[in-house]
C-alpha positions in Angstrom: -14.1 -2.8 -4.7 -11.0 -1.0 -6.2 -10.0 2.5 -5.3 -12.3 4.1 -2.8 -14.3 7.1 -3.5 -13.4 10.1 -1.4 -15.5 12.7 0.4 -15.6 15.7 2.8 -18.1 15.4 5.5 -19.4 18.7 6.9 -21.8 19.0 9.8 -20.7 15.4 10.4 -22.6 14.7 13.6 -21.9 11.2 14.8 -21.0 10.2 11.2 -24.3 8.6 10.2 -23.8 9.7 6.6 -20.4 8.1 6.7 -22.0 4.9 8.1 -24.3 4.9 5.1 -21.6 5.5 2.6 -19.7 2.5 4.2 -16.3 1.1 3.4 -16.3 2.1 -0.3 -15.7 5.7 0.7 -12.8 7.4 2.4 -13.4 10.5 4.4 -10.7 13.1 3.7 -12.0 15.8 6.1 -14.7 15.9 8.7 -16.0 19.0 10.4 -18.5 19.7 13.2 -18.3 22.5 15.8 -20.5 20.7 18.4 -18.4 19.1 21.1 -20.8 16.2 21.8 -20.8 15.3 18.1 -17.1 15.5 17.9 -16.7 13.1 20.7 -19.3 10.7 19.3 -17.7 10.8 15.8 -14.3 9.9 17.3 -15.9 7.2 19.4 -17.4 5.5 16.3 -14.7 6.0 13.8 -11.5 4.6 15.4 -10.5 7.8 17.1 -10.5 9.9 14.0 -10.5 13.6 14.8 -13.2 16.0 13.6 -12.2 19.6 12.8 -13.9 21.5 15.7 -14.0 24.9 14.1 -17.1 26.8 13.1 -17.6 26.1 9.4 -17.1 29.8 8.7 -13.5 29.4 9.9 -12.6 26.5 7.6 -10.8 27.5 4.4 -10.4 25.7 1.1 -6.7 25.5 1.8 -7.6 23.2 4.8 -8.9 20.6 2.3 -6.2 18.5 0.6 -6.5 17.3 -3.0 -9.9 17.0 -4.7 -12.6 14.8 -3.3 -15.2 13.0 -5.3 -18.0 14.4 -3.1 -18.7 17.0 -0.6 -21.5 16.0 1.9 -23.3 18.6 4.0 -26.1 17.6 6.4 -26.5 21.2 7.5 -28.5 22.3 10.6 -32.2 22.0 10.3 -33.4 23.9 13.3 -34.5 27.0 11.5 -36.2 25.0 8.6 -38.1 22.4 10.6 -41.8 22.7 11.3 -40.9 22.1 14.9 -38.5 25.0 15.0 -38.7 28.8 15.0 -38.8 28.9 11.1 -36.2 31.6 10.8 -35.0 30.2 7.5 -31.4 30.4 6.4 -30.6 34.0 6.4 -28.8 35.8 3.6 -25.5 34.5 2.3 -22.7 36.8 3.5 -24.7 38.2 6.4 -23.0 38.7 9.8 -26.1 37.3 11.5 -26.7 33.9 9.9 -29.2 31.5 11.4 -28.0 28.0 12.4 -29.4 26.6 9.1 -27.5 29.4 7.3 -24.3 27.6 8.1 -24.7 26.1 4.6 -23.5 29.4 3.1 -20.0 29.2 4.5 -19.8 25.6 3.3 -20.7 26.7 -0.2 -18.1 29.5 0.0 -15.5 26.8 0.6 -16.8 24.9 -2.5 -16.7 28.2 -4.5 -13.1 28.7 -3.5 -12.2 25.2 -4.4 -13.8 25.8 -7.8 -11.5 28.8 -8.4 -8.6 26.3 -8.0 -10.3 23.8 -10.3 -10.6 21.2 -7.5 -14.2 21.4 -6.4 -15.8 18.0 -5.8 -17.4 16.1 -8.7 -20.5 15.8 -6.5 -22.2 17.6 -3.8 -24.9 16.1 -1.5 -26.9 18.5 0.7 -29.4 17.0 3.1 -32.0 18.6 5.3 -35.7 18.6 6.3 -38.4 19.0 3.7 -39.1 22.4 5.1 -36.1 23.6 3.2 -38.2 23.6 0.0 -40.7 26.1 1.4 -38.9 28.2 4.0 -39.0 31.9 3.4 -41.6 31.3 0.7 -39.2 29.2 -1.3 -36.5 31.9 -1.3 -34.0 29.8 0.6 -34.2 26.9 -1.9 -34.0 29.4 -4.7 -30.8 30.9 -3.2 -29.2 27.5 -2.9 -30.0 26.6 -6.5 -28.7 30.0 -7.7 -25.4 29.5 -5.7 -24.9 26.0 -7.1 -25.5 27.3 -10.6 -23.0 30.2 -10.1 -20.3 27.8 -8.7 -20.7 25.6 -11.8 -23.0 22.7 -10.9 -26.0 21.0 -12.3 -28.4 19.9 -9.6 -31.6 18.2 -8.7 -33.4 17.1 -5.6 -35.3 14.1 -4.3 -37.4 13.7 -1.2 -36.7 10.3 0.4 -38.7 9.1 3.4 -36.8 6.7 5.6 -40.0 4.7 6.1 -39.0 2.7 2.9 -36.0 1.5 4.8 -36.8 1.6 8.5 -40.1 1.7 10.5 -39.8 5.5 11.1 -41.4 8.2 9.1 -38.6 10.6 8.4 -38.8 12.5 5.0 -35.7 14.4 4.0 -34.7 16.3 0.9 -31.4 15.5 -0.7 -30.0 18.0 -3.2 -27.5 16.2 -5.5 -25.2 18.4 -7.6 -22.8 17.4 -10.4 -20.0 19.5 -11.9 -21.6 21.1 -15.0 -18.9 20.1 -17.4 -19.6 16.4 -16.6 -22.3 15.0 -18.9 -25.2 13.5 -16.9 -25.6 9.8 -17.6 -29.0 9.1 -19.2 -29.7 6.1 -17.0 -29.6 8.4 -13.9 -31.9 11.1 -15.1 -35.5 11.3 -16.2 -37.3 13.6 -18.6 -40.0 14.1 -16.0 -40.4 13.8 -12.2 -41.1 10.3 -10.9 -42.8 8.9 -7.8 -42.0 8.6 -5.0 -38.9 10.8 -5.2 -40.5 14.1 -6.5 -43.2 15.1 -4.1 -45.8 17.9 -4.7 -43.8 20.3 -2.5 -40.7 19.6 -4.6 -42.6 20.1 -7.8 -43.8 23.5 -6.6 -40.3 24.5 -5.5 -38.8 23.5 -8.9 -41.6 25.2 -10.9 -40.8 28.5 -9.2 -37.1 28.6 -10.0 -35.9 31.3 -12.4 -35.1 30.2 -15.9 -31.4 30.6 -15.4 -31.4 28.1 -12.5 -34.1 25.8 -14.0 -31.7 25.3 -17.0 -29.3 23.5 -14.6 -32.0 21.3 -13.1 -31.8 17.4 -13.3 -34.6 15.1 -12.5 -32.5 12.4 -10.7 -34.1 9.0 -10.9 -32.7 6.4 -8.4 -35.2 3.8 -9.5 -37.7 2.0 -7.3 -37.4 2.0 -3.5 -36.9 -1.3 -1.7 -40.0 -3.6 -1.8 -39.9 -4.0 1.9 -38.1 -3.0 5.0 -35.5 -5.4 6.5 -37.2 -5.0 10.0 -40.5 -3.9 11.2 -41.7 -2.2 14.4 -42.3 -5.4 16.3 -38.7 -6.5 15.5 -37.2 -3.4 17.0 -39.3 -2.6 20.1 -39.3 -4.5 23.4 -43.0 -5.4 23.9 -42.4 -7.7 26.8 -43.7 -7.1 30.3 -40.1 -6.5 31.4 -39.9 -3.2 29.4 -40.1 0.1 31.4 -43.8 0.7 30.9 -45.6 3.6 32.6 -47.9 2.8 35.5 -51.6 2.2 34.7 -52.4 5.5 36.5 -50.0 7.4 34.2 -51.4 5.8 31.1 -54.9 6.6 32.2 -53.8 10.2 32.7 -52.5 10.3 29.2 -55.8 8.9 27.9 -57.6 11.6 29.8 -55.7 14.2 27.9 -57.0 13.0 24.5 -59.7 14.8 22.5 -62.7 12.8 21.2 -61.0 12.2 17.8 -58.0 10.5 19.4 -60.2 8.6 21.8 -62.0 7.3 18.8 -58.6 6.2 17.3 -57.9 4.4 20.6 -61.3 2.6 20.5 -60.7 1.5 16.9 -57.3 0.1 17.8 -58.9 -1.8 20.7 -61.3 -3.6 18.3 -58.6 -4.5 15.8 -58.3 -8.1 17.0 -54.6 -7.9 17.1 -51.9 -6.0 19.1 -51.4 -2.4 17.8 -48.4 -0.2 18.1 -48.6 3.6 17.8 -46.8 6.9 18.4 -47.8 9.0 21.4 -47.3 12.7 21.2 -47.9 15.7 23.4 -49.1 18.9 21.6 -50.3 22.3 22.8 -53.8 22.8 21.3 -56.5 25.5 21.8 -59.5 24.4 23.9 -63.1 25.5 23.4 -62.2 28.9 25.0 -59.1 29.4 22.8 -56.7 28.7 25.6 -53.7 26.5 24.8 -53.7 23.2 26.7 -51.6 20.1 26.5 -53.2 17.2 24.6 -52.1 13.6 24.1 -52.3 12.5 20.5 -51.8 9.1 19.0 -51.2 7.6 15.6 -51.2 3.9 14.7 -49.5 2.4 11.7 -46.5 0.5 10.4 -44.1 3.3 11.3 -43.4 5.6 14.3 -43.2 9.3 13.9 -40.0 11.1 13.2 -37.5 11.0 16.0 -36.5 14.5 17.0 -34.0 16.3 19.1 -35.6 16.6 22.6 -36.3 20.1 23.8 -38.1 18.9 27.0 -39.8 16.0 28.6 -43.0 16.4 26.4 -40.9 16.1 23.2 -39.4 12.8 24.1 -40.6 10.0 21.7 -43.2 7.6 23.2 -45.1 4.6 22.1 -48.6 3.3 22.9 -49.5 -0.4 22.6 -53.1 -1.7 22.5 -54.2 -5.3 22.8 -57.9 -5.3 23.4 -58.6 -3.5 26.7 -54.9 -3.5 27.6 -53.3 -0.1 26.9 -49.6 0.5 27.7 -47.4 3.5 27.2 -43.7 4.3 27.7 -40.7 6.2 26.4 -38.8 4.9 23.4 -35.4 3.8 24.7 -32.0 5.0 23.4 -31.2 1.7 21.8 -34.6 1.3 20.3 -34.2 4.8 18.8 -30.9 3.8 17.3 -32.5 0.7 15.8 -35.3 2.9 14.3 -32.5 4.9 12.7 -31.1 1.7 11.2 -27.9 2.0 13.2 -25.9 -1.2 13.9 -25.8 -2.5 17.5 -22.2 -1.7 17.8 -22.8 2.0 17.0 -21.8 3.9 20.2 -24.2 6.2 21.8 -23.5 8.8 24.5 -24.4 7.6 28.0 -27.4 10.0 28.7 -30.8 10.0 27.2 -30.7 13.6 26.2 -27.3 13.4 24.5 -28.2 10.2 22.6 -31.4 11.8 21.3 -29.6 15.0 20.3 -27.4 12.9 18.0 -30.3 10.7 16.7 -32.6 13.6 16.2 -30.1 15.5 14.1 -29.0 12.4 12.2 -29.6 10.9 8.7 -30.7 7.3 8.3 -27.7 5.4 7.0 -29.9 3.0 4.9 -31.2 6.0 2.9 -27.6 7.2 2.3 -26.6 3.7 1.2 -29.5 3.4 -1.2 -28.6 6.8 -2.7 -24.9 5.9 -2.9 -25.6 2.7 -4.8 -28.2 4.2 -7.1 -26.8 7.7 -7.7 -23.7 8.9 -5.9 -21.3 6.0 -6.8 -22.4 5.8 -10.4 -22.0 9.6 -10.7 -18.6 9.6 -9.0 -17.4 6.8 -11.2 -18.7 8.5 -14.3 -17.1 11.8 -13.2 -13.7 10.2 -12.7 -13.9 8.5 -16.1 -14.8 11.8 -17.7 -11.9 13.6 -16.0 -9.4 10.9 -17.0 -10.6 11.1 -20.6 -10.4 14.9 -20.6 -6.8 14.7 -19.2 -5.7 12.2 -21.9 -7.3 14.4 -24.6 -5.5 17.5 -23.3 -2.2 15.7 -23.1 -2.5 14.5 -26.7 -3.6 17.8 -28.1 
């Protein structure tokens, strides 16, 4: 590859977006205010420093030149179904939620635009709850802000299960500077499966006309036909793994409702080993009192890896082979593999810290797919357009 594309990485975490973009991209500026993530980023990227300030303290003047792309995997805690559902708050408010940290990022982009050096592209990544939080008002506000700064934009919902054996749907908003024509090969006239889900269609349909005029149905083409690795490739299913005792597993089974016991019985008659996810959930009993239940789901993927908030939220697996039922925690290294991270990707030493990074991370394989199908063609096209415009201006 010739000259590298350049990008700013905000809410950088351990650099999983950077891992997906790979060597064809050069990071000009990385920012994250979390100390654990700063240390992990430096550990994985040859000692490179991360700007440690709160994003609200970063100014456009801190960013040199003009990058091809600004990437922001902004905090999801207040948008996730597992979180408090506080939404993003109002731009300019003194009491923003954690997910509202996107607004200072967009303020930086706005200031760069006044100088004529805002990135050709923006990529904003978060949980699918972004599309419906605050009754859709948060998504509307983002689209309105992008329109106002001077971008066209669209969104796709990509589930990591096309790439790794983990169900992890995420929404990616991709924005292109409005003066740059959109290549016909990268856009569709209509939404396409599997990238434009029903919740995204509803969110798009409710946009005001002024913002809808800037909408693009991005079309990255078909997803991969198969994953590179499956569950049985990534999990240690040997007797040497740290399985729970039979008594502990029996206690978990005793916490299941009849519907989940039926799932277990069905798995036992499958005639082959079965791997599933094991969750703990608070559910109302027959008297309306909340009690902890064990719930299971079998399939080709495990459930979404999350940031642990306590012992019950740690990811677990259940394996069934006839009458033999085993349960245990997912290990740190298995979780990294389920994220598609390379074996040489450095994790913090403790379980809680490792899962904090993993739970907040983006799957690099999804980023690589989007880079190949959308981001790199758009960045290349944007560069060519800028060069042609400069030549035309010089000759005028």
